[in-house]
Backbone bond lengths (Angstrom), bond angles and torsions (degrees), N, CA, C in turn:
res aa  C-N    CA-C-N  psi(-1)  N-CA   C-N-CA  omega(-1)  CA-C   N-CA-C  phi
1 M - - - 1.597 - - 1.629 101.94 -
2 T 1.366 112.06 122.61 1.468 121.75 -177.70 1.581 107.24 -85.19
3 F 1.314 115.03 157.83 1.432 119.73 170.34 1.482 115.12 -60.12
4 A 1.308 116.53 -33.73 1.454 116.39 -179.73 1.527 111.24 -72.94
5 L 1.315 123.81 -32.52 1.322 125.12 -175.66 1.651 109.81 -76.91
6 A 1.383 113.62 -32.21 1.443 121.36 170.27 1.531 114.05 -68.26
7 L 1.259 117.64 -34.86 1.590 124.63 173.54 1.558 107.51 -62.59
8 E 1.279 110.46 -52.99 1.579 115.86 175.69 1.361 118.69 -49.11
9 Q 1.360 113.50 -47.17 1.565 121.69 176.18 1.512 113.70 -61.97
10 L 1.444 112.47 -39.11 1.383 121.73 179.00 1.491 109.47 -61.86
11 L 1.373 119.55 -49.24 1.355 125.03 173.58 1.426 117.20 -61.22
12 N 1.319 122.35 -30.77 1.503 121.22 165.72 1.422 115.88 -63.64
13 G 1.277 112.76 -38.83 1.509 116.26 178.66 1.500 114.61 -67.87
14 L 1.349 116.84 -34.63 1.507 122.33 173.04 1.510 110.07 -63.87
15 Q 1.378 115.41 -40.00 1.475 119.33 -176.01 1.500 111.05 -70.88
16 L 1.434 115.50 -39.22 1.454 120.89 164.72 1.487 117.54 -52.46
17 G 1.272 111.10 -48.21 1.510 120.38 -179.17 1.497 113.77 -62.29
18 V 1.346 115.60 -45.19 1.397 123.57 171.73 1.497 111.35 -48.48
19 M 1.406 118.32 -60.92 1.377 127.55 -178.75 1.438 108.94 -49.15
20 L 1.494 120.48 -46.43 1.470 124.37 -175.71 1.557 104.58 -72.13
21 F 1.220 127.18 -34.81 1.418 119.32 179.51 1.533 108.39 -67.75
22 L 1.306 126.34 -39.86 1.419 123.39 176.50 1.585 109.73 -56.46
23 M 1.331 120.95 -35.14 1.460 124.25 177.12 1.509 107.70 -75.82
24 A 1.314 118.93 -47.66 1.430 119.46 -170.85 1.592 110.96 -76.84
25 A 1.284 118.01 -28.02 1.523 118.23 176.55 1.513 111.12 -55.29
26 G 1.353 113.03 -53.28 1.461 119.54 -176.11 1.693 109.88 -65.56
27 L 1.328 111.61 -43.73 1.368 117.52 173.39 1.632 115.56 -50.72
28 T 1.298 112.43 -51.85 1.409 122.24 178.72 1.534 116.77 -60.32
29 L 1.346 109.30 -41.20 1.509 119.35 -179.58 1.526 105.64 -62.57
30 I 1.332 117.62 -54.39 1.382 120.78 178.55 1.428 118.84 -52.62
31 F 1.304 114.89 -46.95 1.558 123.73 173.38 1.353 110.82 -63.15
32 G 1.278 125.56 -44.66 1.494 135.06 -174.52 1.502 112.33 -60.44
33 V 1.294 112.80 -45.65 1.464 126.48 -171.64 1.504 110.54 -86.28
34 M 1.286 114.10 -42.88 1.421 121.24 -165.60 1.581 117.67 -111.07
35 G 1.400 104.44 -18.49 1.606 112.31 178.15 1.608 107.84 73.91
36 L 1.355 116.33 23.86 1.450 116.76 -171.27 1.571 109.10 -107.41
37 I 1.195 109.90 132.51 1.650 116.04 167.87 1.429 108.15 -88.29
38 N 1.351 113.25 112.06 1.515 120.51 -177.76 1.462 111.41 -110.28
39 L 1.437 122.99 89.76 1.325 130.88 170.55 1.466 113.81 -54.70
40 A 1.296 118.92 -26.32 1.491 122.68 -170.98 1.486 113.01 -89.51
41 H 1.419 118.48 12.15 1.423 120.71 176.67 1.461 112.35 -61.95
42 G 1.319 115.59 -39.41 1.544 119.43 175.15 1.480 116.85 -52.73
43 S 1.450 108.23 -34.32 1.462 111.83 -176.00 1.583 113.38 -71.62
44 L 1.409 111.07 -26.15 1.445 113.66 171.93 1.430 116.71 -71.60
45 Y 1.400 116.67 -32.94 1.403 117.90 166.26 1.501 117.25 -60.80
46 M 1.260 114.28 -31.67 1.554 117.83 178.67 1.572 105.41 -76.75
47 V 1.325 121.41 -36.06 1.452 119.77 178.14 1.527 113.28 -62.66
48 G 1.355 115.88 -40.13 1.508 122.46 174.11 1.507 112.71 -58.76
49 A 1.290 115.67 -44.24 1.522 121.76 174.94 1.468 114.20 -58.64
50 F 1.344 111.87 -57.07 1.536 113.09 177.75 1.446 117.24 -61.02
51 A 1.342 116.88 -33.96 1.586 121.86 -179.52 1.509 108.60 -65.30
52 C 1.333 112.94 -40.05 1.552 122.74 -178.08 1.523 107.31 -63.66
53 A 1.413 109.49 -52.20 1.587 113.57 -170.57 1.519 107.42 -72.28
54 T 1.296 121.33 -29.24 1.463 118.68 178.88 1.536 113.26 -75.21
55 V 1.421 114.50 -44.72 1.599 111.59 -179.52 1.503 105.34 -72.53
56 A 1.262 123.21 -36.24 1.486 120.13 179.72 1.599 108.86 -60.96
57 A 1.293 121.13 -39.53 1.614 122.04 174.27 1.549 105.49 -65.93
58 W 1.337 122.01 -44.43 1.472 113.46 -177.30 1.369 116.32 -71.82
59 T 1.400 122.77 -30.43 1.385 127.00 -173.02 1.509 114.83 -104.71
60 G 1.397 115.38 -17.35 1.436 117.60 -173.24 1.555 120.12 72.60
61 S 1.482 111.43 7.10 1.397 118.64 -179.03 1.546 108.98 -121.44
62 F 1.314 115.57 120.15 1.450 124.31 171.97 1.454 110.18 -58.19
63 W 1.272 119.38 -46.80 1.404 125.15 -170.91 1.556 109.40 -66.38
64 L 1.343 119.36 -35.81 1.423 117.41 168.90 1.499 115.44 -63.75
65 G 1.335 109.29 -40.49 1.478 112.00 178.13 1.550 113.11 -66.81
66 L 1.406 122.95 -31.22 1.316 124.67 168.47 1.496 121.57 -59.09
67 I 1.460 110.15 -37.12 1.456 118.29 172.76 1.508 110.99 -69.27
68 A 1.369 119.47 -39.54 1.449 126.64 179.59 1.512 104.71 -60.91
69 S 1.416 117.72 -44.85 1.504 109.49 -174.26 1.485 114.51 -69.08
70 L 1.308 120.59 -28.58 1.483 123.23 172.27 1.572 111.45 -60.75
71 A 1.283 107.03 -50.05 1.627 114.87 -174.88 1.470 105.05 -67.10
72 C 1.356 124.68 -46.79 1.483 123.63 -174.41 1.462 113.32 -64.67
73 A 1.439 109.85 -48.53 1.541 112.36 176.47 1.450 114.48 -60.71
74 A 1.257 123.29 -37.00 1.444 127.08 179.33 1.393 114.18 -66.96
75 A 1.365 117.32 -43.23 1.368 128.48 174.01 1.573 113.44 -61.47
76 A 1.246 115.12 -48.79 1.443 121.86 175.87 1.543 112.21 -56.58
77 G 1.358 111.23 -49.53 1.464 123.86 175.23 1.480 113.20 -47.08
78 A 1.353 114.03 -55.97 1.475 126.49 -177.03 1.551 108.19 -58.62
79 I 1.288 114.27 -48.77 1.578 123.37 -173.41 1.631 101.70 -63.86
80 V 1.360 119.36 -47.68 1.502 119.38 -173.27 1.481 102.06 -66.24
81 E 1.460 124.05 -39.75 1.457 118.20 -172.06 1.554 108.24 -70.25
82 L 1.404 119.73 -38.61 1.436 119.44 173.56 1.369 118.61 -61.82
83 L 1.313 118.03 -41.16 1.450 119.94 -174.08 1.522 118.08 -92.48
84 V 1.320 114.42 -27.29 1.476 119.18 -175.61 1.581 110.39 -117.26
85 I 1.188 111.08 -63.75 1.497 126.00 -165.15 1.610 109.85 -54.82
86 R 1.329 110.27 -44.13 1.552 117.02 -176.67 1.535 109.97 -61.70
87 R 1.349 119.34 -16.73 1.417 115.74 -178.10 1.659 108.40 -95.26
88 L 1.315 117.73 7.15 1.410 119.75 -176.61 1.478 114.61 -113.71
89 Y 1.327 119.36 -4.03 1.365 121.48 -177.12 1.533 116.92 -62.00
90 D 1.454 118.42 -32.98 1.359 120.48 175.54 1.456 116.79 -92.41
91 R 1.336 116.62 1.42 1.488 120.27 -177.15 1.513 106.33 -95.39
92 D 1.493 110.64 165.16 1.413 110.63 -175.41 1.448 110.50 -77.78
93 H 1.401 119.63 -176.19 1.403 124.94 -163.72 1.643 101.87 -79.57
94 L 1.246 123.39 -29.97 1.425 118.66 177.15 1.495 113.04 -67.82
95 D 1.326 123.32 -34.23 1.473 119.81 169.84 1.461 114.86 -64.14
96 Q 1.362 116.48 -31.57 1.570 121.81 179.07 1.590 105.92 -71.40
97 V 1.252 114.35 -46.32 1.463 116.83 177.07 1.598 110.43 -56.05
98 L 1.192 118.45 -51.27 1.490 122.61 -175.23 1.530 107.82 -64.61
99 A 1.356 116.52 -44.73 1.499 114.71 -179.09 1.465 114.82 -68.82
100 T 1.274 117.92 -38.85 1.458 119.29 178.64 1.613 114.65 -72.70
101 F 1.339 112.08 -30.84 1.402 117.97 170.43 1.555 112.19 -61.00
102 A 1.382 116.45 -41.45 1.482 122.00 172.78 1.409 107.98 -57.18
103 L 1.428 122.87 -44.35 1.469 124.99 -176.60 1.556 109.79 -59.51
104 I 1.350 118.63 -33.35 1.387 120.41 179.98 1.438 112.14 -66.88
105 L 1.395 122.23 -39.75 1.386 124.57 174.07 1.601 115.32 -69.10
106 I 1.220 111.58 -33.81 1.574 118.73 172.38 1.580 107.75 -61.22
107 F 1.235 113.52 -58.85 1.495 119.95 -174.16 1.614 105.32 -58.82
108 S 1.251 116.98 -45.76 1.416 118.50 -171.22 1.551 110.08 -66.37
109 E 1.361 115.94 -47.56 1.484 116.62 -178.80 1.610 109.92 -72.87
110 G 1.311 118.64 -30.63 1.338 121.07 178.85 1.458 110.53 -63.53
111 T 1.391 120.98 -46.97 1.524 131.35 176.12 1.555 104.07 -58.62
112 R 1.205 116.99 -46.98 1.431 116.41 -174.60 1.614 112.65 -67.20
113 W 1.295 114.96 -32.90 1.473 123.45 170.06 1.318 115.21 -62.93
114 M 1.424 123.28 -46.74 1.368 126.72 -179.45 1.565 111.99 -77.35
115 F 1.370 123.01 -36.88 1.474 122.68 -172.94 1.467 115.93 -111.58
116 G 1.306 114.07 -12.18 1.440 119.01 -177.38 1.480 111.34 86.42
117 S 1.307 119.27 179.94 1.493 123.44 -173.88 1.559 112.85 -95.04
118 F 1.297 118.42 -6.17 1.399 123.70 173.35 1.532 111.68 -77.09
119 P 1.357 116.02 139.17 1.483 119.13 178.28 1.436 110.67 -67.47
120 L 1.334 118.73 153.82 1.613 125.25 167.29 1.583 108.14 -96.52
121 Y 1.253 115.10 159.68 1.376 116.44 175.51 1.553 109.67 -129.03
122 L 1.381 114.92 140.50 1.505 124.85 -169.74 1.498 104.83 -117.53
123 D 1.300 121.40 121.00 1.405 126.23 -177.49 1.583 108.72 -82.08
124 I 1.304 115.79 141.16 1.554 115.48 172.82 1.487 105.07 -72.03
125 P 1.452 116.28 137.39 1.416 125.20 -179.85 1.561 110.93 -59.52
126 P 1.344 120.18 145.21 1.379 121.77 -173.94 1.475 114.71 -63.57
127 L 1.337 118.86 -20.90 1.436 122.98 174.43 1.460 116.75 -61.39
128 L 1.419 109.05 -36.62 1.510 117.30 -179.63 1.456 116.31 -112.35
129 Q 1.272 112.91 25.98 1.575 117.30 167.13 1.473 108.50 -83.71
130 G 1.303 114.13 167.65 1.421 122.21 -176.52 1.474 117.02 91.07
131 A 1.409 117.22 -170.81 1.551 117.87 -175.23 1.499 104.91 -138.27
132 V 1.396 110.55 161.79 1.428 123.32 167.42 1.312 115.49 -109.32
133 A 1.409 123.49 138.61 1.366 130.83 174.90 1.398 115.92 -58.60
134 L 1.360 132.06 116.69 1.349 125.87 169.16 1.516 112.26 -90.79
135 P 1.432 122.58 166.34 1.443 121.50 172.31 1.443 108.43 -62.95
136 G 1.344 106.84 134.00 1.543 116.05 -177.94 1.561 114.45 105.54
137 G 1.279 109.72 -4.51 1.530 120.21 179.53 1.453 118.90 81.12
138 T 1.366 116.77 10.19 1.595 118.34 169.19 1.447 114.08 -73.96
139 Q 1.250 120.28 142.62 1.455 127.42 167.75 1.448 114.86 -87.20
140 Y 1.448 119.96 132.32 1.398 123.96 -178.56 1.485 110.46 -121.74
141 P 1.352 121.80 124.55 1.461 122.57 -178.12 1.468 113.54 -50.88
142 L 1.257 118.96 126.42 1.352 130.64 176.23 1.535 116.76 -55.06
143 Y 1.325 111.82 -37.49 1.545 121.64 178.46 1.569 110.40 -63.64
144 R 1.273 114.67 -41.42 1.513 120.30 -178.69 1.504 110.15 -66.78
145 L 1.477 115.50 -34.83 1.439 110.82 171.37 1.394 119.52 -76.51
146 A 1.393 115.35 -18.69 1.532 122.19 171.39 1.595 108.06 -69.43
147 I 1.254 115.78 -34.16 1.516 113.22 -178.49 1.605 110.47 -74.71
148 I 1.336 112.48 -31.95 1.529 110.91 176.15 1.581 108.68 -69.74
149 A 1.305 114.98 -39.76 1.396 118.40 -177.94 1.622 109.64 -61.70
150 A 1.298 112.54 -47.06 1.566 118.88 179.22 1.534 109.04 -60.86
151 G 1.203 118.89 -30.77 1.484 122.43 -178.52 1.549 105.80 -71.85
152 A 1.369 117.31 -42.70 1.408 119.11 179.72 1.425 113.38 -67.86
153 V 1.431 118.80 -33.42 1.503 119.39 172.08 1.461 110.25 -68.48
154 V 1.368 120.02 -37.91 1.493 116.28 -171.51 1.619 105.89 -75.11
155 A 1.325 116.38 -31.03 1.488 118.44 174.80 1.510 114.18 -62.35
156 F 1.227 114.44 -41.14 1.514 123.75 -177.50 1.543 103.51 -71.11
157 A 1.257 122.56 -45.85 1.487 124.37 -177.85 1.524 107.00 -64.62
158 L 1.323 122.76 -42.39 1.465 125.51 177.55 1.551 106.54 -62.79
159 Y 1.274 124.98 -35.44 1.372 125.50 -173.93 1.715 104.98 -69.50
160 L 1.301 107.83 -47.14 1.541 115.74 177.43 1.590 109.29 -59.78
161 L 1.301 115.54 -40.33 1.527 114.57 -175.62 1.443 108.88 -74.44
162 I 1.358 121.33 -34.76 1.483 119.19 -172.65 1.582 104.99 -80.00
163 S 1.422 121.77 -39.48 1.422 124.10 -171.56 1.594 115.69 -87.44
164 R 1.351 112.51 -30.40 1.473 114.76 -164.99 1.556 110.69 -113.07
165 T 1.254 119.10 -11.51 1.478 116.55 -174.66 1.526 114.28 -106.42
166 R 1.363 114.46 163.67 1.510 116.40 175.54 1.604 111.49 -63.47
167 L 1.376 115.86 -41.47 1.383 117.43 173.60 1.479 117.11 -57.65
168 G 1.175 112.72 -34.33 1.636 125.11 -176.99 1.585 100.25 -68.15
169 I 1.253 122.55 -51.16 1.378 129.43 176.58 1.637 111.95 -47.44
170 R 1.300 106.37 -45.46 1.512 111.78 -174.64 1.394 107.72 -73.40
171 I 1.343 117.20 -41.66 1.518 125.18 -176.50 1.612 104.52 -59.46
172 R 1.281 119.83 -48.92 1.503 128.01 179.40 1.487 107.12 -61.55
173 A 1.271 120.18 -47.10 1.412 124.45 174.58 1.442 117.02 -57.20
174 G 1.339 114.38 -40.01 1.469 125.26 -173.41 1.628 106.52 -76.19
175 E 1.294 119.09 -20.62 1.461 120.55 -177.28 1.631 101.44 -87.01
176 S 1.299 116.80 -34.58 1.460 118.62 -178.61 1.456 113.30 -75.41
177 D 1.407 120.50 -45.51 1.543 120.73 -168.35 1.441 98.66 -165.97
178 R 1.441 112.73 97.29 1.417 121.78 177.23 1.565 112.54 -70.48
179 E 1.332 117.91 -37.34 1.428 124.89 176.34 1.617 113.57 -59.76
180 M 1.299 114.13 -40.72 1.454 119.82 -172.71 1.515 105.92 -70.51
181 I 1.262 118.19 -44.07 1.599 119.18 -174.98 1.549 106.29 -71.96
182 G 1.220 120.28 -27.95 1.375 120.60 178.34 1.519 110.97 -71.70
183 A 1.329 119.60 -34.36 1.404 124.37 173.42 1.323 115.07 -70.13
184 L 1.353 120.94 -24.80 1.442 129.69 -179.21 1.537 114.44 -85.29
185 G 1.366 107.35 0.87 1.577 115.31 174.19 1.487 118.70 93.46
186 V 1.352 114.49 8.71 1.450 114.74 167.25 1.484 112.35 -76.63
187 D 1.374 113.98 141.59 1.364 119.11 179.81 1.430 106.89 -83.16
188 I 1.459 117.26 103.24 1.406 123.49 -168.35 1.503 110.28 -76.63
189 R 1.464 122.62 -30.18 1.248 125.06 172.79 1.680 119.43 -63.16
190 T 1.402 108.74 -38.10 1.506 116.25 176.24 1.601 109.45 -64.68
191 L 1.456 106.83 -44.21 1.512 112.25 -175.41 1.571 107.79 -61.73
192 Y 1.328 121.74 -41.01 1.412 122.84 179.57 1.533 108.73 -60.93
193 T 1.281 122.60 -45.04 1.352 121.16 -174.63 1.574 109.97 -67.53
194 V 1.278 115.84 -37.81 1.488 124.89 -179.72 1.623 103.70 -59.99
195 V 1.373 116.79 -50.84 1.459 122.48 -173.48 1.552 109.13 -66.55
196 F 1.342 114.70 -33.64 1.459 116.02 -175.80 1.559 111.04 -78.54
197 A 1.439 116.63 -35.46 1.403 121.84 170.08 1.536 111.12 -67.01
198 L 1.284 128.34 -37.67 1.503 130.00 175.10 1.516 106.00 -62.17
199 G 1.286 118.53 -48.11 1.476 114.94 -174.81 1.644 111.45 -69.24
200 A 1.431 110.69 -36.25 1.416 111.54 173.60 1.451 114.73 -66.75
201 A 1.272 123.44 -27.73 1.424 125.18 175.59 1.444 110.48 -69.78
202 L 1.318 120.51 -42.41 1.472 124.11 176.05 1.616 111.31 -54.60
203 A 1.345 110.87 -47.40 1.476 114.97 -177.95 1.466 111.05 -67.27
204 G 1.487 116.13 -41.84 1.549 111.02 173.05 1.461 124.65 -63.08
205 F 1.461 108.35 -25.42 1.464 116.66 171.81 1.529 113.00 -64.96
206 A 1.348 109.00 -44.80 1.482 111.66 -179.09 1.601 110.12 -65.06
207 G 1.313 114.93 -41.72 1.450 118.04 176.72 1.603 116.20 -56.42
208 A 1.420 111.99 -39.36 1.420 116.45 -176.64 1.570 106.83 -76.21
209 M 1.292 121.74 -32.71 1.449 119.36 -176.74 1.558 110.30 -75.63
210 V 1.243 119.26 -29.64 1.528 123.42 -179.20 1.494 107.64 -87.59
211 G 1.346 122.24 -22.70 1.291 125.84 177.76 1.606 114.00 -56.18
212 A 1.293 115.45 -28.87 1.481 121.66 173.60 1.528 115.00 -72.30
213 L 1.274 116.13 -17.83 1.453 121.39 -179.67 1.583 117.51 -103.69
214 Q 1.252 110.87 -3.34 1.422 119.15 178.77 1.502 111.16 -153.89
215 S 1.320 124.32 175.95 1.394 124.01 -176.61 1.580 101.07 -82.09
216 V 1.325 111.23 151.19 1.529 126.48 168.90 1.441 113.50 -89.85
217 Q 1.386 117.98 105.00 1.369 120.83 -173.59 1.548 114.67 -141.36
218 V 1.309 115.06 164.07 1.579 114.36 -177.48 1.503 109.27 -68.87
219 G 1.340 110.26 136.09 1.506 111.01 174.50 1.541 108.04 94.58
220 M 1.244 121.67 5.39 1.514 122.10 -176.37 1.400 113.63 -71.50
221 G 1.247 120.44 -20.61 1.464 125.88 -173.51 1.496 113.79 -82.74
222 E 1.307 122.34 -23.07 1.435 122.08 -168.00 1.381 113.63 -75.87
223 P 1.450 121.71 -36.63 1.550 117.04 174.58 1.584 109.15 -65.65
224 V 1.347 120.88 -32.80 1.379 126.35 179.50 1.477 108.87 -69.10
225 L 1.273 123.94 -39.01 1.440 125.29 177.69 1.452 108.84 -60.35
226 I 1.224 122.03 -45.53 1.471 127.80 -171.31 1.616 105.99 -59.29
227 L 1.352 111.68 -47.15 1.511 114.44 176.58 1.489 113.47 -68.98
228 A 1.392 122.32 -32.90 1.519 123.01 171.40 1.385 110.81 -60.51
229 F 1.395 122.62 -42.75 1.478 122.92 176.44 1.555 109.08 -55.93
230 V 1.366 117.19 -45.05 1.407 120.92 -178.69 1.596 110.05 -62.34
231 V 1.332 113.06 -36.06 1.533 113.59 -179.41 1.547 103.19 -65.79
232 I 1.279 120.66 -56.29 1.505 113.88 -166.73 1.532 109.74 -68.72
233 V 1.298 119.90 -24.47 1.512 118.40 171.43 1.590 113.95 -62.39
234 I 1.303 111.38 -41.66 1.509 118.26 -177.54 1.508 104.96 -76.46
235 G 1.243 121.83 -38.89 1.473 122.29 -172.30 1.626 110.57 -81.27
236 G 1.234 115.55 -30.48 1.478 118.17 -170.29 1.513 113.97 118.42
237 I 1.322 118.66 113.40 1.417 120.86 -172.19 1.571 109.58 -66.29
238 G 1.326 117.20 121.56 1.401 117.02 -176.48 1.550 116.13 105.50
239 S 1.349 113.88 -16.08 1.431 116.76 -176.65 1.572 117.98 -100.54
240 I 1.279 117.02 118.02 1.607 117.51 -179.15 1.479 106.60 -66.98
241 K 1.353 122.05 -43.46 1.412 120.83 177.69 1.595 112.65 -58.49
242 G 1.389 120.78 -38.92 1.351 123.84 173.28 1.424 113.40 -68.54
243 A 1.285 124.28 -39.86 1.470 128.35 167.47 1.492 113.38 -43.47
244 L 1.471 112.53 -58.77 1.462 117.04 -177.57 1.527 114.55 -63.14
245 L 1.364 118.76 -39.51 1.394 119.60 -177.10 1.453 115.39 -78.66
246 G 1.324 113.98 -28.92 1.458 123.27 176.03 1.524 111.72 -70.12
247 A 1.419 112.91 -42.81 1.429 121.85 178.47 1.570 110.91 -60.48
248 L 1.333 119.34 -44.63 1.345 121.65 -177.87 1.575 112.25 -71.04
249 L 1.348 111.20 -38.62 1.551 117.05 172.34 1.592 107.35 -56.81
250 V 1.309 120.04 -56.09 1.370 121.58 -171.74 1.622 112.49 -62.10
251 G 1.311 113.93 -39.25 1.400 123.92 178.74 1.530 112.72 -63.20
252 V 1.362 115.83 -46.20 1.509 119.31 -176.41 1.564 107.43 -75.94
253 I 1.279 117.94 -38.12 1.524 123.16 -173.20 1.635 103.22 -71.57
254 D 1.413 121.55 -40.37 1.446 119.71 -175.77 1.471 106.89 -72.53
255 T 1.219 120.85 -46.02 1.505 124.53 -177.84 1.533 114.31 -64.73
256 M 1.355 113.04 -49.45 1.552 117.83 177.13 1.533 109.73 -63.92
257 G 1.321 118.15 -37.99 1.479 127.71 179.44 1.583 109.00 -55.62
258 R 1.434 107.85 -48.78 1.638 111.66 -175.20 1.522 107.59 -75.31
259 F 1.329 120.15 -19.19 1.451 121.25 178.96 1.419 114.68 -87.22
260 L 1.428 117.47 -39.35 1.448 117.08 -173.37 1.580 113.03 -97.23
261 L 1.272 122.77 -30.26 1.451 123.77 -179.76 1.584 116.18 -51.70
262 P 1.356 112.33 -49.79 1.576 113.49 176.81 1.494 110.87 -55.95
263 K 1.259 117.00 -42.78 1.393 122.39 -171.53 1.510 107.96 -72.84
264 V 1.341 122.66 -27.65 1.474 120.48 170.84 1.498 110.02 -73.12
265 F 1.376 120.33 -46.96 1.424 122.16 -175.98 1.547 112.80 -62.73
266 V 1.307 116.57 -23.22 1.540 117.95 -178.40 1.465 108.90 -71.64
267 L 1.320 118.41 -8.53 1.590 117.51 173.05 1.441 109.74 -81.16
268 F 1.414 119.48 -13.05 1.467 116.37 -173.85 1.533 114.16 -119.50
269 V 1.488 114.54 -28.65 1.377 114.04 -179.56 1.480 104.79 -131.37
270 P 1.310 116.97 167.14 1.556 124.55 175.06 1.525 111.20 -47.79
271 P 1.351 111.01 146.64 1.529 112.74 -177.46 1.401 115.10 -63.05
272 S 1.343 123.09 -24.88 1.455 125.85 175.34 1.481 113.94 -68.34
273 Q 1.331 117.88 -29.64 1.428 122.53 172.08 1.510 115.34 -88.55
274 A 1.270 114.00 -30.34 1.534 116.48 179.50 1.520 110.43 -61.08
275 G 1.417 120.46 -40.63 1.483 117.66 -177.76 1.361 104.97 -65.27
276 M 1.361 123.52 -43.72 1.461 120.66 -170.83 1.583 112.05 -68.44
277 I 1.381 115.97 -41.15 1.453 118.05 -176.06 1.577 110.51 -74.12
278 G 1.452 113.19 -38.02 1.459 114.72 175.87 1.489 112.81 -65.28
279 G 1.385 122.14 -38.49 1.305 126.47 -172.77 1.594 103.76 -69.90
280 A 1.399 121.48 -46.85 1.378 123.16 177.02 1.435 115.68 -58.67
281 L 1.348 119.45 -41.03 1.563 120.05 175.60 1.548 107.72 -70.66
282 A 1.342 124.81 -38.53 1.268 123.44 -176.24 1.654 112.04 -64.54
283 S 1.370 114.08 -29.31 1.503 116.08 174.58 1.552 110.18 -69.60
284 M 1.329 112.97 -29.94 1.508 111.78 -178.13 1.505 114.15 -92.14
285 L 1.414 115.70 -2.67 1.579 120.54 -176.62 1.433 111.82 -53.62
286 I 1.330 114.24 -56.42 1.585 117.75 -167.93 1.585 106.86 -65.53
287 Y 1.300 118.60 -26.99 1.493 120.31 -179.08 1.618 108.90 -72.32
288 I 1.371 111.15 -36.77 1.435 119.08 172.61 1.369 119.73 -56.80
289 V 1.496 106.92 -50.55 1.470 116.17 174.88 1.510 111.73 -61.38
290 M 1.354 121.65 -41.70 1.283 121.13 177.20 1.518 117.23 -57.27
291 A 1.397 115.04 -46.09 1.457 121.80 172.20 1.473 110.06 -52.94
292 L 1.214 120.52 -48.06 1.477 122.87 -178.09 1.476 117.43 -65.89
293 I 1.407 117.15 -33.40 1.415 120.97 175.01 1.479 110.91 -73.92
294 L 1.238 122.97 -37.97 1.425 127.77 179.23 1.500 113.76 -75.89
295 A 1.396 118.81 -17.52 1.331 122.84 170.66 1.609 115.89 -72.87
296 V 1.296 106.79 -28.24 1.551 120.46 -177.87 1.635 108.22 -95.74
297 K 1.321 115.72 -43.77 1.497 121.67 -177.83 1.472 107.10 -134.02
298 P 1.434 113.33 90.85 1.506 115.45 -171.78 1.535 116.23 -62.13
299 R 1.481 114.40 -19.44 1.511 118.68 -175.15 1.464 104.94 -99.12
300 G 1.329 122.08 13.60 1.491 122.13 179.30 1.596 113.35 90.35
301 L 1.285 119.29 178.42 1.459 121.40 -168.26 1.527 106.95 -77.71
302 F 1.441 119.13 -33.38 1.381 117.34 -176.47 1.455 106.67 -140.04
303 P 1.303 115.74 76.35 1.587 116.64 175.54 1.440 112.59 -68.67
304 P 1.364 114.87 148.32 1.535 116.09 178.85 1.571 107.32 -63.46
305 A 1.299 108.85 155.02 1.605 118.45 -172.43 1.558 106.90 -60.94
306 H 1.449 120.23 -30.72 1.399 120.11 -165.93 1.561 110.63 -92.15
307 A 1.527 112.58 -4.59 1.398 118.34 179.77 1.382 115.19 -60.79
């Protein structure tokens, strides 16, 4: 194994971590402020990917598709919050799980009805095509580096939003004491809609960015949602900092595990079995890490101060 190859896999892990952060940040905001378990968050990721692919095909512009992904996912999130989610805040978590699971089915069948069962494909914009030379002579795709950079910008923007703006103050207050900020005159219903739309926009943005690396298809958000839940459990439910560090940890461990474990097992078993055993253990690795972290810190690495 060369240094260049290891660096390439590390960057792949960072890119996966950034995508998971975009998902987990919205998910942890929604849970932290509203106390809502939203299984349909992956469907909003899918909405963003389909919106980007469709608008990019119509206009020939990836950038217009990216804007459309933000707008459509945020609009879908706001509509869902107004029509469905608003009725679930005072219900127990089982009702929330059942209702949002039903939303997954509605989004999936609605998307299949509109776009068909065949996947759509989204081209990387010409500005971000090509590769960058890494130390050791390996070429790394420029677009994947752009995803990492976009995630860093979004993380910094979220930090400024949460810590330096009036909306951020209300979000933090809503996480700590929803009844009190309602008594102080804050329109809690509007705050909930804004937070839900913001979380949906982040998920849609992640779907649009990743859509250029894989096919855009029905159900693409559910596997990512599972990893996003792992991220927020590791990082601490309701913590943006925890979501960022947890996402990077999960992304790097998952990618490096899939890369290294088959190479380790090939020392002990035939190559045909090493790939199978190493791949199976790599799929389990992040869940093992999650269990170990929760055994030491049951509230996650960075639980919010009010938790």
